[in-house]
MIMARLUM-162271 format. One line per 10 residues: number of its first residue (from 1); their letters; for each residue x negated, y, z of N, C-alpha, C, O. Coordinates in steps of 0.05 Angstrom, whole numbers. Atoms other than C-alpha are relative to their C-alpha. Layout:
NUM> a> X,Y,Z,X,Y,Z,X,Y,Z,X,Y,Z | ...
END
This chain:
1> mliqlenltk> 14,6,-26,1641,1410,-2774,19,-7,22,39,7,26 | -16,10,-22,1670,1373,-2715,-20,-5,25,-43,-15,23 | 15,8,-26,1645,1367,-2642,20,-14,17,42,-3,24 | -18,16,-18,1676,1313,-2600,-14,-5,25,-38,-14,24 | 9,5,-25,1666,1307,-2527,14,-25,11,39,-24,13 | -12,25,-8,1678,1236,-2502,-9,-9,29,-32,-16,33 | 7,6,-28,1680,1222,-2427,-24,14,11,-40,3,26 | 25,-16,-6,1628,1277,-2419,-1,7,31,18,17,43 | 3,-4,-30,1601,1280,-2348,-28,12,5,-47,4,-7 | 25,-11,-7,1546,1323,-2317,-2,2,31,16,12,45
11> rfnqervfen> 6,0,-28,1515,1316,-2248,-28,10,4,-46,3,-11 | 28,-8,-9,1455,1350,-2214,-2,-14,27,11,-7,47 | 2,17,-26,1433,1300,-2160,24,-12,6,34,-29,-10 | -29,11,-9,1497,1284,-2123,23,17,-7,46,11,-3 | -23,-20,4,1534,1345,-2145,13,-3,-28,-1,-4,-48 | -14,5,24,1587,1335,-2197,6,28,-11,20,44,2 | -7,-25,11,1591,1394,-2245,26,-3,-15,45,12,-12 | -27,7,13,1645,1364,-2290,-2,-30,-7,-23,-43,-7 | -3,29,2,1672,1295,-2305,20,-9,-19,42,1,-17 | -20,13,20,1706,1256,-2362,13,21,-16,38,23,-17
21> inytfelgnh> -15,-19,18,1718,1314,-2408,2,-14,-28,-17,-25,-38 | -7,9,28,1751,1290,-2474,12,23,-14,33,33,-7 | -9,-25,15,1759,1346,-2524,-13,2,-26,-36,-6,-30 | 10,-1,29,1751,1361,-2598,1,30,-7,20,45,-3 | 4,-27,10,1725,1427,-2627,-1,-2,-31,-17,-18,-41 | 0,2,27,1740,1439,-2701,-9,28,-13,-5,50,-3 | 8,-25,15,1710,1487,-2752,23,17,-9,45,8,-16 | -21,-19,7,1748,1550,-2766,18,10,23,35,26,20 | -16,-7,-23,1777,1554,-2695,-19,15,22,-43,12,23 | 14,-12,-25,1757,1596,-2633,11,-13,24,35,-17,27
31> yaitgsngsg> -8,14,-23,1757,1562,-2566,-14,15,24,-37,24,21 | 11,-10,-25,1745,1589,-2493,-5,-22,18,11,-41,20 | 4,16,-23,1714,1552,-2437,0,18,23,-17,36,26 | -5,-19,-23,1740,1585,-2373,-5,-15,26,-8,-39,28 | 3,10,-29,1730,1577,-2298,-16,21,15,-29,39,5 | 11,-20,-18,1704,1613,-2238,-31,-1,-2,-42,-20,-13 | 28,0,3,1632,1633,-2229,-12,-25,14,-1,-34,35 | 10,25,-9,1588,1570,-2218,15,-25,-3,9,-45,10 | -17,23,5,1642,1524,-2244,-13,-19,-20,-6,-43,-22 | 16,18,20,1595,1496,-2298,5,8,-30,1,-9,-48
41> kstliqviag> -3,-7,27,1613,1535,-2360,-25,2,-16,-26,-8,-38 | 24,-3,16,1542,1552,-2380,-12,-27,-3,-25,-33,-24 | 12,29,3,1521,1479,-2365,13,-15,-24,0,-29,-40 | -14,13,22,1574,1455,-2413,-8,10,-28,-11,-5,-47 | 10,-12,26,1553,1504,-2467,-26,-12,-6,-30,-20,-29 | 27,9,4,1481,1481,-2459,1,-31,-8,-16,-40,-24 | -2,28,8,1503,1407,-2464,10,-1,-29,0,-17,-45 | -11,-1,27,1543,1424,-2528,-21,7,-21,-23,-3,-43 | 21,-9,18,1484,1460,-2557,-23,-19,-3,-42,-14,-19 | 21,18,1,1440,1400,-2546,-24,7,16,-44,-7,14
51> gslpsagivk> 22,-8,-18,1395,1435,-2496,0,-14,27,-20,-10,41 | -2,13,-24,1416,1393,-2438,15,-27,-5,34,-28,-19 | -12,26,6,1432,1319,-2436,23,-6,21,19,0,45 | -22,8,-18,1498,1294,-2405,-11,-23,19,-30,-36,13 | 5,21,-19,1496,1247,-2344,13,-25,-9,2,-46,-5 | -15,21,13,1547,1204,-2379,17,10,-20,21,34,-21 | -16,-8,22,1591,1204,-2439,-19,11,-23,-43,11,-21 | 17,-6,24,1570,1230,-2508,12,27,-11,35,33,-6 | -10,-23,21,1575,1294,-2554,-6,-12,-26,-28,-21,-31 | 3,9,25,1587,1274,-2624,2,23,-18,20,40,-14
61> yskgvqdipv> 0,-21,20,1573,1321,-2682,3,-12,-28,-9,-32,-35 | -3,13,28,1596,1309,-2754,10,23,-18,25,41,-12 | -9,-17,22,1605,1343,-2820,14,-20,-19,1,-37,-31 | -17,20,16,1660,1307,-2859,-5,-26,12,2,-30,35 | 2,27,-8,1642,1234,-2854,-30,-5,11,-37,-27,19 | 28,3,-6,1569,1247,-2837,-6,7,29,0,30,37 | 8,-7,-28,1545,1244,-2765,-26,15,0,-44,10,-16 | 25,-14,-2,1491,1293,-2743,-13,-9,25,0,-8,47 | 13,8,-23,1438,1266,-2696,-4,24,20,-7,47,12 | 2,-21,-19,1433,1306,-2632,-26,16,-2,-26,41,2
71> eevfkevsla> 26,-14,6,1360,1323,-2647,-1,19,-23,-20,34,-26 | -2,-18,22,1383,1358,-2709,21,24,3,24,41,-14 | -21,-18,-4,1438,1398,-2680,-7,29,1,9,46,-6 | 9,-25,-1,1397,1458,-2668,2,16,-27,6,40,-27 | -3,-13,25,1398,1473,-2741,29,11,-8,33,27,-26 | -29,-7,5,1474,1480,-2739,12,21,18,34,31,14 | -10,-17,-21,1480,1524,-2677,-14,25,4,-39,27,0 | 10,-25,-9,1470,1595,-2658,12,5,28,36,2,32 | -7,-3,-28,1473,1611,-2584,-9,27,11,-33,33,8 | 5,-28,-12,1476,1680,-2549,9,-2,30,32,-7,36
81> apyldiiqef> -7,0,-30,1472,1682,-2470,-18,19,14,-39,26,4 | 17,-19,-12,1445,1730,-2421,-27,-12,11,-46,3,14 | 23,13,-12,1395,1679,-2392,-19,-9,-23,-41,-19,-17 | 21,8,21,1361,1664,-2460,-21,23,-1,-16,47,1 | 24,-17,4,1291,1693,-2469,-3,9,-28,3,-6,-47 | 10,-7,27,1270,1735,-2529,-28,11,4,-36,19,26 | 28,-6,-2,1199,1753,-2545,-3,29,5,3,45,-13 | 3,-26,-8,1185,1817,-2508,-22,16,-15,-21,41,-17 | 25,-14,11,1119,1833,-2545,5,7,-30,-11,20,-43 | -7,-8,28,1155,1840,-2613,14,26,-1,28,33,18
91> tliellefhf> -17,-22,4,1183,1903,-2641,27,-12,-12,28,-35,-20 | -28,9,13,1259,1899,-2665,-5,-12,-27,1,-35,-32 | 4,10,29,1238,1892,-2738,-16,-25,-1,-11,-43,-16 | 15,24,1,1185,1841,-2722,16,-26,10,14,-48,-1 | -16,21,-8,1234,1799,-2683,21,-8,-18,26,-32,-20 | -19,7,20,1287,1801,-2735,-13,-16,-23,-3,-37,-31 | 13,15,22,1239,1781,-2789,-10,-26,10,-8,-45,-6 | 9,26,-9,1211,1725,-2745,23,-19,2,21,-42,-6 | -24,16,-4,1280,1699,-2727,12,-11,-27,21,-34,-28 | -14,9,25,1305,1695,-2797,-19,-13,-21,-13,-17,-45
101> kfknlisgkt> 17,21,13,1245,1654,-2820,10,-26,6,4,-45,-9 | -8,25,-11,1278,1599,-2780,29,-5,-3,36,-29,-6 | -27,0,6,1351,1613,-2790,7,16,-25,-6,36,-30 | -10,-12,23,1385,1632,-2854,16,25,7,32,23,26 | -15,-25,-3,1413,1703,-2856,29,-6,-14,30,-19,-35 | -26,5,12,1487,1701,-2872,2,15,-28,-10,36,-32 | 1,-10,29,1501,1714,-2947,10,29,-1,29,37,11 | -7,-27,5,1502,1784,-2971,-9,20,19,-4,44,15 | 12,-19,-19,1468,1815,-2911,-30,1,-1,-44,-19,-8 | 27,-4,-2,1400,1843,-2902,-8,9,30,9,17,46
111> itdiiedayf> 8,-7,-27,1359,1858,-2839,7,31,2,16,39,24 | -9,-28,0,1372,1934,-2857,30,1,9,37,17,26 | -29,0,-5,1447,1918,-2856,4,-5,32,21,7,45 | -3,7,-28,1439,1887,-2786,-6,25,19,8,31,37 | 8,-24,-17,1402,1949,-2757,21,20,-1,27,32,20 | -20,-21,3,1456,1995,-2784,26,-10,15,37,4,31 | -24,12,-11,1514,1951,-2764,2,0,30,22,5,42 | 0,2,-28,1492,1942,-2692,-13,25,14,-22,25,36 | 12,-26,-8,1468,2016,-2686,-25,-3,15,-27,5,38 | 28,0,-12,1396,2001,-2674,-18,18,-18,-43,16,-17
121> igsenkyikn> 14,-19,16,1375,2056,-2724,-17,16,21,-7,26,42 | 18,-15,-17,1315,2090,-2693,-16,-16,20,-34,-6,33 | 13,18,-19,1294,2029,-2652,-17,-21,-15,-27,-41,-4 | 12,22,18,1263,1991,-2712,-29,-9,12,-37,-32,13 | 27,4,-10,1191,1999,-2681,-4,1,30,-26,3,40 | 2,1,-28,1209,1997,-2610,-4,-28,11,9,-47,0 | 6,27,-9,1182,1937,-2569,24,-8,17,35,8,32 | -22,13,-14,1235,1891,-2540,-1,4,28,18,8,42 | 5,-2,-30,1203,1897,-2472,12,29,10,19,32,34 | -9,-27,-6,1226,1971,-2473,30,3,-4,40,25,2
131> fssgmkqrlk> -27,-2,3,1298,1956,-2491,14,-1,28,3,-12,47 | -16,2,-25,1351,1964,-2437,14,-27,-1,16,-39,-22 | -14,25,-2,1390,1903,-2413,23,0,-21,27,-21,-33 | -24,1,20,1450,1922,-2456,-10,-1,-29,3,-14,-46 | 10,2,26,1407,1931,-2518,-11,-30,-6,-8,-41,-28 | 8,28,3,1376,1862,-2506,22,-20,-3,19,-40,-18 | -24,17,4,1444,1830,-2499,12,5,-28,21,-14,-41 | -12,-4,27,1468,1863,-2563,-18,-12,-20,-7,-23,-40 | 18,12,18,1406,1840,-2598,4,-31,-1,4,-42,-23 | -5,29,-2,1419,1766,-2575,26,-5,-16,27,-24,-31
141> lvlafysdtp> -26,3,15,1490,1774,-2602,-4,3,-32,7,-12,-48 | 7,-4,28,1463,1802,-2669,-12,-25,-11,-3,-34,-33 | 13,23,11,1417,1741,-2678,20,-23,-4,18,-39,-22 | -21,23,2,1476,1694,-2666,22,5,-21,30,-13,-36 | -21,-8,19,1526,1731,-2707,-10,-1,-30,5,-9,-48 | 11,-1,26,1481,1739,-2767,-16,-23,-11,-28,-22,-32 | 12,25,8,1452,1670,-2769,21,-19,-14,43,-23,-5 | -19,15,17,1483,1626,-2823,1,-30,12,-10,-49,1 | -3,26,-12,1503,1567,-2777,31,-4,2,46,15,6 | -29,3,-3,1572,1534,-2774,11,1,30,34,4,35
151> illldeptsn> -8,-1,-29,1572,1533,-2697,-10,25,14,-34,31,12 | 9,-24,-15,1570,1596,-2655,8,-2,28,32,-2,34 | -6,4,-29,1565,1590,-2580,-7,26,15,-29,37,12 | 4,-25,-16,1571,1650,-2535,8,-3,28,30,-10,35 | -3,1,-28,1562,1651,-2460,-1,28,12,-21,42,10 | -3,-25,-11,1586,1712,-2423,-11,22,-19,-30,36,-13 | 10,-17,19,1579,1755,-2486,-2,28,3,-19,41,-9 | 1,-29,-4,1593,1823,-2461,-15,8,25,-13,31,33 | 15,-5,-24,1546,1818,-2400,-19,24,-7,-33,23,-27 | 19,-23,1,1509,1886,-2392,6,20,-23,-8,40,-27
161> ldekaiswya> -7,-17,21,1544,1917,-2451,16,25,10,30,23,30 | -17,-24,-8,1573,1989,-2448,26,0,-18,29,-18,-35 | -26,0,15,1642,2007,-2477,-2,-1,-29,13,-15,-42 | 3,0,30,1616,2023,-2547,-10,-28,-9,-3,-36,-31 | 12,25,9,1579,1956,-2550,24,-21,3,29,-37,-15 | -22,19,-1,1640,1917,-2523,21,2,-22,33,-17,-32 | -18,-2,24,1684,1947,-2577,-14,-11,-26,-1,-24,-42 | 15,13,22,1629,1928,-2628,4,-31,0,11,-44,-21 | -4,29,-3,1632,1857,-2601,28,-10,-8,32,-29,-24 | -28,8,6,1708,1853,-2605,6,2,-31,20,-15,-41
171> tkinqidnrl> -3,-3,29,1706,1877,-2678,-12,-24,-12,1,-38,-28 | 16,20,12,1653,1826,-2696,13,-29,4,15,-45,-14 | -13,28,-5,1686,1765,-2663,26,-4,-13,33,-27,-21 | -24,2,13,1751,1780,-2693,-3,-4,-31,16,-12,-45 | 7,4,29,1720,1779,-2763,-8,-28,-7,-8,-35,-31 | 11,28,6,1695,1707,-2756,24,-19,-2,38,-24,17 | -20,21,6,1742,1656,-2787,-9,-24,-11,6,-43,-15 | 12,23,15,1695,1607,-2820,-20,-17,16,-34,-34,5 | 18,12,-17,1656,1583,-2760,14,-14,23,37,-7,29 | -10,11,-24,1668,1538,-2700,-11,18,22,-35,19,26
181> viiasnqpee> 7,-20,-21,1666,1590,-2642,8,-11,27,31,-18,32 | -7,9,-26,1662,1570,-2570,-12,21,19,-36,27,20 | 8,-23,-18,1661,1627,-2516,4,-10,28,27,-18,35 | -2,6,-27,1644,1611,-2444,4,26,16,-12,43,13 | -5,-26,-12,1675,1666,-2400,22,-2,21,41,-18,18 | -24,-4,-17,1719,1685,-2342,12,27,-2,28,36,15 | -10,-28,5,1734,1753,-2372,18,-2,-25,8,-4,-47 | -18,2,23,1798,1750,-2416,-6,18,-24,1,10,-47 | 5,-18,22,1775,1808,-2458,-21,-12,-19,-21,-6,-43 | 20,12,16,1717,1767,-2482,9,-21,-18,-4,-27,-38
191> ykscksvlni> -9,21,18,1758,1711,-2511,28,4,-10,43,-16,-13 | -26,-6,11,1820,1745,-2538,2,-15,-27,24,-23,-33 | -3,14,26,1806,1713,-2605,5,-30,2,11,-43,-18 | -2,30,-2,1811,1643,-2576,31,-9,4,46,1,21 | -28,11,-6,1877,1604,-2583,0,-24,14,21,-32,24 | 3,24,-19,1851,1544,-2546,-18,5,23,-40,17,20 | 16,-5,-26,1826,1546,-2475,-5,-28,15,14,-43,20 | 8,21,-16,1790,1491,-2437,-10,9,27,-31,22,29 | 6,-10,-26,1790,1504,-2364,-17,-23,16,-8,-44,24 | 19,22,-10,1728,1467,-2336,8,-11,28,1,-33,35
201> esfk> -5,8,-26,1756,1466,-2267,22,-24,1,27,-36,22 | -18,23,2,1806,1414,-2289,-15,-27,-2,-3,-48,1 | 16,24,4,1749,1365,-2298,-21,-5,23,-43,-15,19 | 18,5,-24,1719,1364,-2226,6,-26,12,-6,-35,31
END
């Protein structure tokens, strides 16, 4: 899996968010997108995920010699971000079962394994609307970590997490070595696993 940004530019009305980004992301590596608050990290993540169109330039996705159309990219991507909505009227077990009808669960794992691993035991029948903000963020990470997709996009992954959950996140992210991981963050603790850093403020 390869993601190539070619002269990628995004503007909102007359405001330039970023301009002429040329960068390549490769499977098996971890990358960080850094920059101050409001610098465009989340916007770039959404463009890479195929959820927002660039103003100019292109994002190319490929597997080996095969190009992936942008409208098919969602099948290859898992995204976790504080601003993403999850279905509040589901219980935990209902949401997990619903989600994994559309995304394959990573090999060798079950929904029971997920609940135990992310210390959700006892919350199986609790409605998502009654989860704390930290529990909801941990759930979003769980859905991304355990979906069998080659691309993992994380935007401010430890938002609202307590110390125990941050430690859990650090363990999980360090175990991933067979996916293309991109983390948008201005918190160095969130992207310790990343050997390559793209500072978006260099593309203003």
